[in-house]
C-alpha positions, 0 to 999 in steps of 0.5 A: 500500500505504498501509494494508498493515498494517491490510489484513493485520490484517483479512485475518487476522481474516477467517480467524477469523470468519464473514461474511454477506451484507447480505441474510442480515443483513436476514433475521436482523433480520426474525427479531428475534433478532439484535443488529446493531452498527454499529462506525463512528464516531458521525458516520458513524452519524448521517449514515445507518445501518441501522434497529435498529442500535446504534452501538458505535464500534470503539474502544468495542465491547468496553466496551459489549457486555457491557451489550447482550449479557449472554448469550454466545450472543446472535446478534451481527452487526457491520458498518462502512463496508466490512467491515474494522473489523467483522471486527476487532470480530467477532474481538475479540468472539469472543475475549471469549467470544461464540459467535454472532458474524458480520460483514457482508461489504462493510459499509454500502456493500454494504447500500446497494448492495443497496437495503436500507433506511437511516435517519437 
């Protein structure tokens, strides 16, 4: 139970947000109307990331989002490595007034496991 408090925080956030699968995320990206935000740290993002994703690390997403999405109804999907940080980010964006925010279940690990494309 090394991260028990973090896990509780994530579980609480997941009750307040909508999660979608990597496949649903890929379909949203193909439509071209969705902002995909990778909230992993910059070194994680530089190693490999989802094509078209913007990297706003978990510590800066609330600062950077207002320039990237001026319309509060912009479709936004957050993702991280495993789904915890992105759930927290999605909940935070909702508290900021964004009305169409989802978190990708399973994060980048699930994206890769589904055989979806990545880039450097």
